[in-house]
N, C-alpha and C positions, 0 to 999 in steps of 0.2 A: 325650715325650721320657722313655727308660729311665733310671733316676738308677742312679748306678754305685757299689762299694760300700760307698764312702769317705761318701758321701751319705747314702745307707742308715741307716749305723751313725752319722751325725749327727744326722740325722732319730728315730732310734729313742731316742738319748741322749736330746736334747732332750725327744720325747714321755716316757721315763722319770721325766725330771728333774720337770715338771710334775705329773706321778701322785702323786709324793715329797712333792712341798711343798704340793699340792691348788694353785695356782697357777692363775691362769684364765691363757691363751692371749692374747694381748697384740699390739697392730698394733706392726708395723715396719718401718724403711725397708729396702727389698732383700729383701722377705720370699720372692720368688722368685727371688732367686739361684740358688737351686741348681736346682729346681723346674721353673723356666721362666725362663732368664735372661734373653733375646729381650721377653719380655712388656713393660719399658716403651716399648721401641723400636718393637715392633710399634706400639702407642698411638699414638706420637706420631707416628712413618711416615704411617699412616692418619688420622689428625686436619693434618697440613700438608696432604696430599691434598686431604682434603673439602675444605678452608677456601680453597685456592687459587681454586677452584673454586666457592664461597658461601662469603662470606668472613663472614658475616653468622650462620652457624650456631654458629658458639664460644661467644656469648653464649647462645644456646639451652641450648646441654651446661653451663656455667656454672647457669644457674638451674636445669636441670633436677637436678645434683647437689645443691643447696642444697634443692630442695623433694622431692628423695627423703632426704634427711637429716632433715627436720623433721619427716617422716610413718613412723613406725615405726624411725627411728634407718637409715640410709646401711646397708640390706641390698637396693639395688637394688629394691627394690618398686615403683617407677614406672614401668621398664621391663615388668612384666610386663601381659597382656593381659588385657581383661575376658574373661568364660564366660557361656556360658547362665543361670547362675545368678547372678553378682555381677558390678557395674560397677568396673572396677579406677582405680586412680589417673590415668592416664596419659586417661583419657575422663572426667575431673572436670572444670567448667566452669573452674577456673583454670589447666588444665592443657592445653588443645583446642588453644592457638594457639602450644605446644610441639613445636620440629624438632629433627630430629636423631638420634630413636628407628632410624632407619638405618644411622647412622653406627653407632650403639655396639654392630650387630646386626654390622655389617659385620666389625667387629672382633673380634667375638665368634669369630665365622668362621674370622679367620685363627687367633688364639688357639688355637682348637678343633685344627686343623689343626698346629702348631706344636707345642703340651701337652695334649694331650688333657684334659678334664676338670680343669686344673689353677687357672686364673685365673676368680675370681668377675664375673660384671657389676657387681657394687659394685667394686671395685676397678679396674674397666675406667672406670666413669662418675669417679671421685678421679682417675684418671691423665688422661682424655680431658680434664676440667676444669682442670685443671692446664695442661696442652700447650696449649689455647685460649689462656688468659691468656699464658702465652709467646709464644705467635702474634701477639697484639696489644701486642707489647712490655713486658709484664711480666717480672718478674724470677724466674728458675726458682727452685722449693721444693721439698726431699723431701718426698716422699705417702709416709707411714707405711700398710702397706698388708696384708691378713690378712684383710679381711672376709669374712664367707660372705653368701650370699644367702638374702630370705625367701622364702618361700613365700606371701602372703597379701597382697593387696594390694586396699585397700576406700575408692571413689571420697567414699562420705562423712567418712574420714580426715582430707581435705586441708584440712576444714572451720577448722583448727588454722593452715594457713598465713599469713603477715600478707598485708592487704588495701592497695590505697594511698591507703587512706582514714584508718587508723591513726594517731593521735598518740602521743607518745613513751614517756607512762608503759603504755599498752597492749603498745607493740612490746617495751616493757623487759622487761615479766612474761613476755613469749613465750621471748625470746630468755633470761632466768634460769633459768624453767623448762627448759629444753634445755643448762645447763650453760653456759652463755655469757653473758661480764658485758653492761655496758653499753659498756664500750668497743669489746668485741666487737662488738658488733651495728653500729655506726658503721662501723669498720673495713672489716665485711662490706658493708657500705649502697656502699661504694665500688665493688662490681660495677656497681651502677649505671652508671658511667663508659662501660659498652660496651653495644652492642643497642640496641635501639627498643620504642617504649609506644603501642599503640593509645591512641586519641581517648577512647575512654568510661573509660579507666583516671584521669583527670584531667578530665574533663570540667566535674562537678560545682564545679572551683575556678573554670571559664569564663564559667560561668552565676550563679555566688554574687558574680562579680564581689570573689574570693578578697585581703582585703588585703595578706596573706603573696606574692605572687604579682607581680614587676614588672607595670606595666601596659605598658608597650613589648611586653616578652615577649607577656605575656596576648593583646594583640592579635595579633601575629605568631600563637601557635598558633593563635587564629580565624580566621585564613585557611588555614592548615592541617588545620581541624578546623570546616568548616561545620555548621551542625543535622542533626543526621538521621545524619550520615558516623561512619564508625568505621575511619579512616585510622591509620595509621601513622606516628610521628616517631620522631626520633634520641633518646636520653635526653641525648647530649651534641651538640647542631647541628655545632659544630666539629670535633671529634676522636671518630668514634661509633664508630671501630673502633679506637682506641688506648688501651690500658689506662693509664691517667695520673691523676693528683690534680684535673683541670679539675671532676670534679663536685660536690668541696668548695668551689670556687668561687665554684661556679653557684650553690649553698646558699647562700653570703653575699653574692652580688647577687639573692639572694630569685628565681632562676631555674630551681631544681629543680622537677620535673614534678606528681612526688606530692606529697602531702600526705605522707605518710610518709618524703622525704624532707629536706622544708623543716622538719620537726618538730625535727630534728636539733639547730637552733640556738635552740630556745624555753627552753634554760634555761643561764645562765652558766656549767656547767659541763660539758656537753652542744657548745656553742658553741664553747670553747674547745678542745675536741680537733677539732672541724669545722677552726677554725685551724689546728691544729696540722700537722693532715694537708693543708689546702688551700695551709700555707709551704714542706713539704718533701716533696716526691714519694720519696724515700729512707725517711722514718719511714713515710709511707703505704705501699710495699711492701714492708716489714717487720712492720709493722702488720696489714695484711690476711694475710701468707703466715701466720702466727703462728694469726690468728682461723681459717681454712678450713682449718687443717690440723687445728684442735679441733673445729673444727665437723663433719670427717671421722668423729671418733670417737663422734660421739652414740649412744648405745644400738647399736651395731654387733655382729653377732653373730660370734663367732669359736671357732678350735680344730673341735669336734664337731655346735653349731650349725646352723641351718638348713643347706645346700645348696651345691653347687658345681654351677650351671644349667651343661647343653648348649645351651640355646638363652636366652638370656636373654627371650624373650618368653613363656616358658611354662616353672612347673613341672617337673621330672624325673620 
């Protein structure tokens, strides 16, 4: 899509000001307003179309965004394919059950047709995550954009991602290392209100007779996860495809699946935050939106850094 004279002049003035002040380019809402006005609409329409046929994949897109941002920052590195000499993030053990990479690829193809070489894969992932949340009934929020794509993806780097067995102290240290507060962590954990989990992610709680897991719920989970199986169960069995605050109510009833979820009530301070989010849906939506926007700015590439991939699976 060609830019008109006024748009080119505006872009030049902005670039000149940045050079003159030495300021680093920042993410901004409406970044593509001139260069690709339909960008966010194209992403939204494709996400809606896909979720009509496969309602569960939205939870994967949300998780994908989280995993992308925590490893090398929000640079779309999780989308890159492995090469002959290097195994990429998407093929790391923790990501092997992620679905939705094809959704991002399809969106990218449509955006390249509309605005060649303009919209980054990292931004597509941030938009698609937001649109998935809205599809599940979450409140819309604005996504600052202007991310650029990274050129490196290494499976070993995913070792930083939190496992379901982590306790509160370990989780808090990890999130703080990424510039996120403990309250941000509690709000972002609410994403577990949608999606599914494999039995092996919490089977240790069943075999060890975890005292923090409601025994009636544990008995039910054992029927869904017989020894030796790796079936899947819904994170929230009653509203698995609704972006609500029931997740926090489940924690308060000792019915969270993961140790990393139940641990959020292991101190008085964190338990208070969980109770507040369980009580108010409006508060949860606001806190979650603020936290995911903050997460979406972790170690981003902007300006002339990185690249705008033509194909999200491979570097240019």
